C-alpha positions as CSV (number, residue, x, y, z in Angstrom):
1,X,123.8,52.9,105.7
2,X,120.2,52.0,105.8
3,X,119.7,54.6,102.6
4,X,121.2,51.1,100.7
5,X,118.0,49.4,101.3
6,X,116.1,48.7,98.1
7,X,112.8,48.3,97.5
8,X,112.2,45.0,96.1
9,X,114.4,42.2,98.0
10,X,114.4,38.5,98.1
11,X,115.4,36.9,101.0
12,X,117.0,33.3,99.5
13,X,117.0,30.6,102.4
14,X,119.6,28.0,101.6
15,X,119.6,25.7,104.8
16,X,121.1,22.3,102.8
17,X,122.0,19.3,104.2
18,X,125.4,17.9,103.8
19,X,123.7,14.6,102.9
20,X,122.7,16.3,99.4
21,X,124.7,15.8,96.2
22,X,125.8,18.5,93.8
23,X,125.0,21.6,95.2
24,X,125.4,24.4,93.1
25,X,126.0,22.4,90.3
26,X,123.3,23.8,88.1
27,X,124.2,27.5,89.1
28,X,124.9,29.8,86.1
29,X,125.5,33.3,87.4
30,X,124.3,35.3,84.5
31,X,120.9,33.4,83.9
32,X,120.3,33.4,87.7
33,X,121.0,37.1,87.6
34,X,118.7,37.6,84.4
35,X,115.9,35.9,86.3
36,X,116.1,38.1,89.1
37,X,116.1,41.0,86.4
38,X,113.2,39.7,85.0
39,X,111.3,39.7,88.0
40,X,112.2,43.4,89.2
41,X,114.3,41.9,91.9
42,X,116.9,44.9,92.9
43,X,118.4,43.2,96.1
44,X,118.8,39.4,97.3
45,X,120.0,38.0,100.3
46,X,122.6,34.8,99.8
47,X,123.9,32.4,102.3
48,X,127.3,32.0,103.5
49,X,126.5,29.6,106.0
50,X,123.1,28.1,106.8
51,X,121.4,26.2,110.0
52,X,122.8,22.9,108.9
53,X,126.0,24.8,109.3
54,X,127.4,24.1,106.0
55,X,129.5,27.0,104.3
56,X,128.5,27.8,100.6
57,X,132.1,29.5,99.3
58,X,135.6,28.5,99.3
59,X,136.4,29.4,103.4
60,X,140.1,29.4,104.2
61,X,139.0,29.4,108.1
62,X,137.1,26.8,108.4
63,X,137.3,24.3,105.4
64,X,135.9,21.5,107.2
65,X,132.5,23.4,107.1
66,X,132.8,23.8,103.3
67,X,129.6,21.6,102.2
68,X,131.1,18.1,100.9
69,X,129.2,18.2,97.7
70,X,129.7,22.2,96.8
71,X,130.3,22.5,93.2
72,X,131.6,25.7,92.6
73,X,132.4,28.6,95.0
74,X,128.5,29.7,95.3
75,X,128.4,32.8,97.3
76,X,131.2,34.3,95.5
77,X,129.9,33.9,92.1
78,X,126.2,34.9,93.1
79,X,127.7,38.1,94.8
80,X,129.8,38.7,91.3
81,X,126.5,37.9,89.0
82,X,124.3,40.3,91.0
83,X,126.6,43.3,91.0
84,X,127.3,42.8,87.2
85,X,123.3,43.6,87.1
86,X,123.2,46.3,90.0
87,X,121.7,43.9,92.5
88,X,122.6,44.3,96.1
89,X,123.7,41.0,97.6
90,X,123.8,41.2,101.4
91,X,125.0,38.1,103.1
92,X,123.4,35.8,105.3
93,X,124.7,33.8,108.2
94,X,123.1,31.7,111.2
95,X,124.3,31.9,114.8
96,X,122.2,30.4,117.3
97,X,121.1,27.2,115.2
98,X,124.3,25.6,113.5
99,X,123.5,21.7,113.5
100,X,127.1,21.0,112.6
101,X,128.4,23.0,115.9
102,X,125.9,21.3,118.1
103,X,127.0,17.8,116.8
104,X,130.5,18.5,117.9
105,X,130.9,21.0,120.6
106,X,128.1,20.1,123.1
107,X,129.3,22.0,125.7
108,X,128.5,25.1,123.9
109,X,124.9,24.5,123.7
110,X,122.1,26.2,125.8
111,X,120.9,24.3,128.9
112,X,117.7,24.7,130.2
113,X,117.2,25.2,134.4
114,X,116.7,21.6,134.7
115,X,119.5,20.7,133.3
116,X,118.2,19.5,129.7
117,X,119.5,20.8,126.2
118,X,117.3,23.5,124.9
119,X,115.4,23.4,121.8
120,X,115.1,20.0,119.6
121,X,115.8,16.7,121.5
122,X,118.5,14.3,119.7
123,X,116.3,12.0,118.1
124,X,113.8,15.0,116.6
125,X,114.3,15.9,113.1
126,X,116.0,19.3,112.6
127,X,118.8,21.8,113.9
128,X,116.7,23.7,116.7
129,X,119.1,23.0,119.7
130,X,120.5,26.7,120.5
131,X,124.0,27.5,120.9
132,X,125.2,30.0,123.7
133,X,126.7,33.2,123.1
134,X,128.6,33.3,126.4
135,X,130.9,30.5,125.2
136,X,133.9,30.1,122.5
137,X,131.4,29.6,119.9
138,X,131.4,33.5,119.8
139,X,135.1,33.2,118.7
140,X,134.2,30.6,115.8
141,X,131.7,33.6,114.6
142,X,134.2,36.3,114.8
143,X,136.7,34.5,112.6
144,X,133.7,33.7,110.2
145,X,133.3,37.2,109.5
146,X,136.8,37.9,109.1
147,X,136.9,35.1,106.5
148,X,134.2,36.5,104.8
149,X,135.6,39.7,104.4
150,X,138.8,38.6,103.3
151,X,137.3,36.2,100.7
152,X,134.1,37.4,99.1
153,X,134.4,39.8,96.4
154,X,132.0,42.7,98.7
155,X,130.2,42.4,101.7
156,X,127.3,44.7,101.0
157,X,125.5,43.5,104.2
158,X,125.2,41.0,106.8
159,X,122.0,39.4,108.1
160,X,123.0,37.7,111.5
161,X,119.8,34.8,111.8
162,X,118.6,33.5,115.2
163,X,120.0,36.2,117.8
164,X,117.6,35.6,120.6
165,X,117.7,36.6,124.3
166,X,118.9,33.8,125.7
167,X,117.8,32.0,129.2
168,X,120.8,29.7,129.8
169,X,122.3,27.7,132.6
170,X,125.4,26.0,130.7
171,X,128.5,26.0,132.9
172,X,130.1,29.3,131.2
173,X,126.8,31.1,132.0
174,X,126.6,29.7,135.3
175,X,130.3,30.7,136.3
176,X,129.7,34.2,135.0
177,X,126.8,34.8,137.2
178,X,128.1,33.3,140.3
179,X,131.2,35.8,139.5
180,X,129.2,38.6,139.4
181,X,127.1,37.9,142.5
182,X,123.8,36.7,140.4
183,X,122.0,34.3,141.7
184,X,121.6,31.2,138.4
185,X,118.6,29.7,140.2
186,X,116.7,32.6,140.2
187,X,114.6,32.7,136.8
188,X,114.3,36.6,136.7
189,X,117.9,37.0,137.4
190,X,118.9,34.6,134.9
191,X,117.0,35.8,132.1
192,X,118.0,39.2,132.8
193,X,121.7,38.1,132.4
194,X,120.5,36.3,129.1
195,X,119.3,39.4,127.9
196,X,122.7,41.1,128.8
197,X,124.6,38.1,127.0
198,X,122.6,38.7,123.8
199,X,122.7,42.4,124.0
200,X,126.8,42.1,124.6
201,X,127.4,39.7,121.4
202,X,125.4,42.2,119.4
203,X,127.6,45.3,120.5
204,X,130.6,43.7,119.9
205,X,130.0,41.9,116.5
206,X,128.9,45.0,115.1
207,X,132.0,46.9,116.6
208,X,134.2,44.1,115.0
209,X,132.2,44.3,111.4
210,X,132.7,48.0,111.4
211,X,136.6,47.4,111.9
212,X,136.2,45.9,108.4
213,X,133.3,48.2,106.6
214,X,131.4,51.4,107.6
215,X,129.3,50.8,105.0
216,X,128.0,47.5,105.2
217,X,124.4,47.0,106.6
218,X,124.0,45.0,109.9
219,X,120.9,43.0,111.1
220,X,120.2,40.5,113.8
221,X,116.9,38.5,113.3
222,X,114.7,37.2,116.2
223,X,111.7,37.1,114.3
224,X,110.5,40.2,115.4
225,X,111.5,44.0,116.1
226,X,109.9,45.6,119.5
227,X,111.0,46.9,122.4
228,X,113.9,44.7,123.5
229,X,115.4,45.2,120.1
230,X,115.0,49.1,120.1
231,X,117.3,48.9,123.4
232,X,120.5,47.9,121.1
233,X,119.3,50.0,118.1
234,X,122.9,51.2,117.8
235,X,124.1,47.8,117.1
236,X,121.8,47.6,113.7
237,X,121.9,49.8,110.5
238,X,118.2,48.9,109.8
239,X,115.2,46.6,111.0
240,X,113.9,43.5,108.7
241,X,110.6,42.7,110.1
242,X,110.0,38.8,109.5
243,X,106.5,38.1,109.0
244,X,105.1,35.5,107.3
245,X,101.5,35.6,108.0
246,X,100.8,32.0,107.0
247,X,104.1,31.1,108.9
248,X,103.0,31.6,112.5
249,X,103.3,35.4,112.5
250,X,99.7,36.0,111.3
251,X,97.9,39.1,109.4
252,X,98.4,41.5,112.6
253,X,101.9,40.9,113.5
254,X,103.7,42.9,110.6
255,X,101.3,46.0,111.2
256,X,101.8,46.3,114.8
257,X,105.5,45.6,114.5
258,X,106.1,48.1,111.5
259,X,104.1,50.6,113.2
260,X,106.1,50.8,116.3
261,X,109.5,49.9,114.6
262,X,109.1,53.2,112.1
263,X,108.9,55.4,115.1
264,X,112.6,54.6,116.2
265,X,114.7,56.1,113.4
266,X,115.7,53.3,111.5
267,X,114.9,52.5,107.7
268,X,113.4,48.9,107.2
269,X,112.2,46.0,105.3
270,X,108.7,43.9,105.7
271,X,109.5,40.2,105.2
272,X,106.9,38.1,103.7
273,X,107.5,34.8,102.0
274,X,106.5,33.0,98.7
275,X,105.7,29.6,100.5
276,X,101.9,28.5,101.1
277,X,102.7,27.9,104.7
278,X,106.4,29.1,106.1
279,X,109.8,28.7,105.3
280,X,111.4,25.5,103.7
281,X,108.0,24.9,102.0
282,X,109.4,23.7,98.5
283,X,107.3,23.8,95.6
284,X,104.2,25.7,97.0
285,X,103.0,28.8,96.1
286,X,101.5,31.9,98.0
287,X,98.3,33.4,96.3
288,X,99.3,36.2,94.2
289,X,96.5,38.7,95.8
290,X,98.0,37.9,99.4
291,X,101.7,38.8,97.9
292,X,100.5,41.8,96.7
293,X,98.6,42.6,99.8
294,X,101.6,41.5,101.9
295,X,104.0,43.9,99.7
296,X,101.9,47.2,99.2
297,X,101.1,47.1,103.0
298,X,104.8,47.2,103.3
299,X,104.7,50.4,100.9
300,X,101.9,51.8,103.0
301,X,103.6,51.5,106.1
302,X,107.0,52.9,105.2
303,X,108.7,49.8,104.9
304,X,110.7,48.2,101.6
305,X,109.5,44.9,100.7
306,X,111.4,41.5,101.4
307,X,110.0,38.2,99.9
308,X,111.2,35.1,101.4
309,X,112.4,32.1,99.0
310,X,114.4,29.1,99.3
311,X,117.0,28.1,96.7
312,X,117.0,24.5,95.4
313,X,120.3,22.5,96.4
314,X,121.3,22.8,92.5
315,X,121.7,26.4,92.4
316,X,118.3,26.7,90.3
317,X,115.8,29.4,91.3
318,X,112.3,28.3,90.7
319,X,111.1,30.0,87.6
320,X,107.4,29.5,89.1
321,X,108.5,31.4,91.8
322,X,109.7,34.3,90.2
323,X,106.4,34.2,87.6
324,X,104.8,35.0,90.9
325,X,107.1,37.6,92.2
326,X,108.0,39.5,88.8
327,X,104.2,40.9,88.6
328,X,104.0,42.2,92.3
329,X,107.6,43.6,92.2
330,X,106.9,45.4,89.0
331,X,103.9,47.3,90.7
332,X,106.2,48.0,93.4
333,X,108.8,49.3,91.1
334,X,105.9,51.7,89.5
335,X,105.0,52.6,92.9
336,X,108.0,53.2,94.9
337,X,108.5,57.0,93.5
338,X,105.6,57.8,95.8
339,X,106.8,56.2,98.9
340,X,110.8,57.1,98.9
341,X,111.4,59.2,102.0
342,X,107.8,59.4,103.0
343,X,107.1,60.0,106.6
344,X,103.8,58.7,108.2
345,X,100.9,61.3,109.0
346,X,99.7,60.4,112.4
347,X,97.1,61.4,115.0
348,X,97.1,58.7,117.7
349,X,100.1,56.8,119.4
350,X,99.1,53.7,121.0
351,X,100.9,52.4,123.9
352,X,102.8,49.1,123.0
353,X,102.0,46.5,126.0
354,X,105.0,44.4,125.0
355,X,107.2,46.5,127.0
356,X,105.8,45.2,130.1
357,X,104.8,41.5,129.0
358,X,108.0,40.9,126.7
359,X,104.8,39.2,124.3
360,X,105.3,40.2,120.9
361,X,101.6,40.1,120.1
362,X,100.0,40.9,123.3
363,X,96.1,41.0,123.2
364,X,95.7,44.4,124.4
365,X,97.7,46.2,121.7
366,X,96.4,43.7,118.7
367,X,92.9,44.6,120.1
368,X,93.9,48.2,119.8
369,X,95.5,48.0,116.2
370,X,92.5,46.2,114.7
371,X,89.8,48.5,115.7
372,X,92.1,51.5,114.7
373,X,92.8,50.1,111.0
374,X,89.0,49.2,110.8
375,X,87.9,52.7,111.7
376,X,90.4,54.4,109.2
377,X,92.6,55.9,111.9
378,X,96.1,57.0,111.4
379,X,98.8,55.8,114.2
380,X,101.7,54.6,115.3
381,X,102.5,52.1,118.3
382,X,104.7,53.7,120.8
383,X,106.4,52.8,124.1
384,X,108.0,54.9,127.0
385,X,111.2,55.6,124.8
386,X,108.9,57.4,122.0
387,X,108.7,60.7,122.0
388,X,104.6,61.5,122.0
389,X,105.2,65.0,120.8
390,X,102.7,65.5,117.9
391,X,100.3,62.9,118.7
392,X,96.8,64.4,119.4
393,X,96.0,61.4,121.4
394,X,97.4,58.6,123.3
395,X,95.8,55.3,124.0
396,X,96.6,53.2,126.9
397,X,95.1,49.8,126.3
398,X,94.2,47.9,129.0
399,X,97.3,47.1,130.9
400,X,99.7,50.2,130.9
401,X,100.7,50.5,134.8
402,X,102.5,53.8,135.3
403,X,105.4,53.9,137.6
404,X,106.6,57.2,138.8
405,X,108.7,57.7,135.5
406,X,105.9,57.0,133.2
407,X,103.3,58.9,135.1
408,X,105.5,61.7,134.9
409,X,105.9,61.6,130.9
410,X,102.0,60.9,131.0
411,X,101.6,64.2,133.1
412,X,103.6,66.2,131.1
413,X,102.1,65.1,127.7
414,X,98.5,65.9,129.1
415,X,99.9,69.2,130.5
416,X,101.3,70.0,126.7
417,X,97.9,69.5,125.3
418,X,97.7,66.1,124.7
419,X,94.3,64.0,124.7
420,X,94.2,60.4,126.4
421,X,92.0,57.1,126.5
422,X,93.1,54.8,128.7
423,X,90.9,51.3,129.9
424,X,90.8,48.9,132.6
425,X,94.2,48.7,134.5
426,X,95.8,51.2,132.5
427,X,96.6,54.1,134.6
428,X,96.9,52.1,138.1
429,X,99.8,52.0,139.8
430,X,102.5,48.7,139.2
431,X,100.8,47.8,142.4
432,X,97.2,47.7,141.1
433,X,96.3,49.6,144.3
434,X,95.1,52.9,142.8
435,X,95.4,55.2,139.6
436,X,98.3,57.0,139.6
437,X,97.3,60.2,138.3
438,X,93.9,62.3,139.1
439,X,93.5,63.2,135.6
440,X,91.7,59.8,135.4
441,X,88.5,61.3,137.3
442,X,87.9,58.0,139.0
443,X,89.3,55.8,142.0
444,X,89.5,52.0,142.5
445,X,86.7,50.9,144.7
446,X,87.7,47.2,144.9
447,X,89.0,44.2,143.2
448,X,85.9,42.6,142.4
449,X,84.6,39.1,142.6
450,X,87.0,35.8,142.8
451,X,86.3,33.0,141.1
452,X,86.0,29.2,142.9
453,X,90.1,28.8,143.3
454,X,90.5,32.3,144.7
455,X,91.6,34.1,141.5
456,X,90.3,37.4,140.4
457,X,88.1,37.4,137.6
458,X,88.4,40.7,136.0
459,X,89.8,41.1,132.6
460,X,89.7,36.8,132.1
461,X,87.7,35.4,129.3
462,X,85.4,32.3,130.7
463,X,83.8,30.1,128.1
464,X,80.2,30.2,129.4
465,X,80.3,34.4,130.2
466,X,80.4,33.3,134.0
467,X,81.3,36.9,135.5
468,X,79.9,39.2,132.8
469,X,78.6,42.5,133.7
470,X,76.8,45.0,131.0
471,X,77.3,48.4,129.6
472,X,74.8,51.1,128.8
473,X,76.3,54.0,127.0
474,X,74.8,57.7,127.4
475,X,75.3,61.0,125.3
476,X,78.0,61.1,122.9
477,X,79.5,57.6,123.7
478,X,76.3,56.2,122.5
479,X,76.4,57.3,119.1
480,X,76.0,54.1,116.5
481,X,74.5,52.1,119.3
482,X,71.4,50.8,120.4
483,X,69.6,52.4,123.7
484,X,70.2,49.2,125.1
485,X,72.6,47.2,127.5
486,X,75.6,45.4,125.9
487,X,77.3,42.6,127.8
488,X,80.8,43.1,128.3
489,X,82.3,39.4,128.4
490,X,85.2,40.3,130.6
491,X,84.5,41.6,133.8
492,X,85.5,45.4,134.3
493,X,87.3,47.0,137.2
494,X,85.3,48.6,140.0
495,X,85.5,52.5,140.0
496,X,83.7,55.2,141.4
497,X,83.9,58.9,139.6
498,X,85.3,61.9,141.7
499,X,84.1,65.1,141.6
500,X,83.8,66.6,138.4
501,X,84.0,63.9,136.4
502,X,81.6,63.2,133.6
503,X,80.0,59.6,133.6
504,X,79.7,58.2,129.8
505,X,78.2,55.0,130.6
506,X,77.0,53.0,133.4
507,X,77.7,49.4,134.3
508,X,75.0,47.1,135.1
509,X,75.4,44.0,137.2
510,X,74.1,40.6,136.2
511,X,71.5,39.1,138.7
512,X,74.1,36.8,140.1
513,X,77.6,35.5,138.7
514,X,77.3,31.8,137.0
515,X,78.3,29.1,139.4
516,X,77.6,25.7,140.1
517,X,74.9,27.0,142.4
518,X,73.2,29.4,140.7
519,X,73.2,29.9,136.7
520,X,70.7,30.5,134.0
521,X,70.2,29.3,130.7
522,X,73.2,28.1,128.3
523,X,75.7,31.6,129.4
524,X,75.7,34.4,131.2
525,X,73.1,35.4,133.7
526,X,70.9,38.6,131.9
527,X,71.1,42.0,133.3
528,X,69.7,43.0,136.8
529,X,68.6,46.4,134.7
530,X,69.9,48.1,137.7
531,X,72.8,50.6,136.6
532,X,75.8,50.7,138.8
533,X,78.8,52.4,139.1
534,X,80.5,54.2,135.8
535,X,81.8,52.0,133.0
536,X,83.2,55.0,131.3
537,X,84.0,58.6,132.1
538,X,85.7,61.6,131.0
539,X,87.8,64.2,132.9
540,X,88.8,67.1,130.7
541,X,90.6,65.5,128.1
542,X,90.9,61.9,129.3
543,X,88.3,59.3,128.3
544,X,88.6,56.3,130.7
545,X,86.9,52.7,130.4
546,X,86.7,50.4,133.2
547,X,86.4,47.2,131.0
548,X,89.2,45.6,128.8
549,X,87.8,46.7,125.7
550,X,91.0,46.0,123.4
551,X,91.4,42.6,125.1
552,X,87.8,41.3,124.7
553,X,88.1,43.0,120.9
554,X,91.1,40.7,120.1
555,X,89.2,37.8,121.9
556,X,85.9,38.0,119.9
557,X,85.4,41.2,118.5
558,X,82.2,42.9,119.6
559,X,81.7,45.7,117.3
560,X,80.0,47.8,120.3
561,X,83.7,47.5,121.9
562,X,84.8,49.0,118.6
563,X,82.3,51.4,118.4
564,X,83.0,53.1,121.8
565,X,86.1,53.4,121.1
566,X,85.3,55.4,117.8
567,X,82.8,57.5,119.7
568,X,85.5,58.5,122.4
569,X,88.0,59.3,119.5
570,X,85.2,61.5,118.0
571,X,84.9,63.2,121.1
572,X,88.4,64.1,121.6
573,X,89.4,64.4,118.3
574,X,86.4,65.4,115.8
575,X,88.8,66.2,112.7
576,X,91.1,63.0,112.3
577,X,93.6,63.1,109.5
578,X,91.4,60.7,107.3
579,X,87.7,59.4,107.1
580,X,86.7,57.2,104.2
581,X,83.1,55.9,102.7
582,X,84.2,52.4,102.5
583,X,83.8,49.1,104.8
584,X,85.8,48.5,107.7
585,X,87.8,45.9,105.5
586,X,89.7,49.2,103.9
587,X,93.1,49.6,105.2
588,X,94.3,53.3,104.8
589,X,97.5,55.0,105.4
590,X,98.3,58.7,104.9
591,X,102.1,59.6,104.1
592,X,103.9,63.1,103.7
593,X,106.9,63.4,101.0
594,X,108.4,67.0,102.0
595,X,110.3,67.2,99.5
596,X,108.1,66.5,96.6
597,X,105.8,69.0,98.4
598,X,102.7,66.3,98.7
599,X,101.0,63.5,100.5
600,X,100.4,60.1,99.4
601,X,96.9,58.3,100.7
602,X,97.0,54.5,100.2
603,X,93.9,52.4,100.4
604,X,93.9,49.0,100.4
605,X,91.1,46.4,100.3
606,X,92.1,42.6,100.2
607,X,90.1,40.4,102.5
608,X,92.0,37.4,104.6
609,X,89.8,34.2,105.1
610,X,90.2,31.6,107.2
611,X,89.6,28.9,104.6
612,X,91.5,25.9,106.2
613,X,92.6,25.6,109.9
614,X,96.1,26.5,110.0
615,X,95.9,29.9,109.1
616,X,94.1,33.0,107.0
617,X,94.6,33.0,103.4
618,X,93.9,35.9,100.7
619,X,92.7,34.6,97.0
620,X,90.3,36.9,95.8
621,X,90.7,40.6,95.0
622,X,87.2,42.5,95.7
623,X,86.8,45.8,93.8
624,X,85.3,48.5,95.5
625,X,83.5,51.5,93.8
626,X,83.5,55.4,94.4
627,X,84.9,55.3,97.7
628,X,85.0,58.7,99.1
629,X,87.9,60.1,101.2
630,X,88.0,63.4,103.5
631,X,91.3,64.4,104.8
632,X,92.1,67.3,106.8
633,X,93.5,70.0,104.9
634,X,97.5,69.7,105.0
635,X,97.6,73.4,103.4
636,X,96.4,74.5,99.8
637,X,96.0,72.0,97.4
638,X,97.1,71.7,93.6
639,X,95.7,68.9,92.7
640,X,94.6,65.3,93.3
641,X,95.3,62.3,91.2
642,X,95.4,58.2,90.9
643,X,98.7,57.1,90.8
644,X,100.9,55.7,89.4
645,X,98.2,55.5,86.8
646,X,97.7,59.4,86.5
647,X,93.9,59.7,86.5
648,X,93.1,63.0,87.9
649,X,90.4,63.5,90.6
650,X,87.9,66.1,91.1
651,X,88.1,67.4,94.9
652,X,86.6,70.1,97.2
653,X,87.8,72.2,100.1
654,X,85.6,73.2,102.8
655,X,85.7,73.6,106.4
656,X,89.3,72.6,106.6
657,X,89.2,69.2,104.9
658,X,89.8,67.8,101.1
659,X,87.3,65.9,99.8
660,X,87.5,63.6,96.8
661,X,85.9,60.4,95.6
662,X,88.3,57.3,94.3
663,X,86.4,55.8,91.3
664,X,87.5,52.2,91.4
665,X,89.7,50.9,94.4
666,X,91.0,47.1,93.2
667,X,93.3,45.8,95.7
668,X,95.7,48.9,96.4
669,X,95.3,52.5,95.1
670,X,97.8,55.3,96.2
671,X,96.2,58.9,95.5
672,X,98.7,61.9,95.2
673,X,97.7,65.3,97.0
674,X,100.0,67.8,95.2
675,X,100.2,70.8,97.5
676,X,100.2,74.4,96.3
């Protein structure tokens, strides 16, 4: 079913108030479809029902919900017009946000533990009060699905929006929890039950959809794809990673999420927006350079493309939007033959701390993704359910504790020849008492200092650097660093090396911690110059950092933290898949197309800047020239060329590596390595 996904999709929002007139009154199916064809669009998600609760086709099951000012059988005509031009038309419907239902069936709303309504309050503008999936509302949704299959020309796919884990204390949820012996007053138990309710809905709804069609695609959107979504992956046909960088997600969300999602076996789309800010920003237009970057990064990371737009109430597409989309999708169309069926070539697996915290962007994982992207390394984001076979190095960033099951998986990975980098509390048992495995080569010696309120200070950011210590690297770990002590703004874990462990760096304490009783200058106290315990250590193929280097890099990006990681990788893996001679702003990806017997290297150079206070933007494309690239040889090479342009590149093969130079990198360049 995921084979039906196309590379050039539009997600056409239509959250349209019942108070607006002339809905669809200017819709012309043939002209509408021609605009899409002219903009190289080959798939468009159109609306059956939006967050206002209004339906945009001639429904029989819910005629009271048909938009009162709908001038045509809009969705049916969109599907017919799209199919006439070989454009796929998946169908959108809303789930937990439905203003019409929320106003008329308040007993179906999710309730906070304190008895208040979840989400939007009565006198706020919007439709954000959340409906509970443990009420008869689900019967309405099921009938709505039946109605679509009965009345619409075809159902290519269903996009169910706002399907999020619940934390609900409504009457229905409390009654079921009590009947099952679950304490609804316990936050953890209630939240676990809420997850079960959402999972139950997805599984039952997918079963119901499959009773109508075995072929249509199915996706449940919660604004993210991570370990929670993987848990019910069988209910989905594919992933769609909603990730509007200016709309609250930021430029790190998509690469982190997609590097995880692509390990699960599902095909997927990346979803950005044409908006300057976020959804519903009418008459706003993203900078074309930003739209290029966002779409071309999707291709590089093995996703198809989806661009969010919002249809005018009259049913007219905004021509300026498709003048923006068209050139980008024209390039996607030229490039996609080097993307179909491609699989990533990676060295490294980065453990996703989201599995423990539930946060979609944990500081530790983001820090790791940033460092590795800037270092040109090829990697996936993994969790305990991912197969680690094939990853030469596994990175456990800062906060990956090991219970018995996970410790056993790590041990098996190391026994099979894997190599590992861990930092800070990664490797400790869940109670943080000591390290779970002897492979770390260190033991915990203490919890370190506490602040004035008695809280542990390790791993925390203090605005004035109150509890810093310092690090001096030695030997191979010191490459690219000055022969000095570097401040570590977040206090590390106190450890001691066991016999046979190689010390790679030493902690150097400050003269004293900064408090109201003793302080020095504006910020942290200087180094005492007296080396203490290990800050980094190596035992066999395991390198451990005592400091939270990934969390720290996410906080304020000390270059020395990144250099320590890159040096550690060089020590464990001196022959990575790819190296390049460009700046750290170059992003890279290496993919294999096995059927075509070739590798494809993606090089991207777009630089997000914080020009306003709200979010990063990309406006200018800064070309680079003569960028050297070195690859670990995949086998005999028959030729190297830039694609889709076709320019042949000279190359050399020596010492197990392939080397070539890309004469110009302007935004995005793909290089095909044809294997002999």
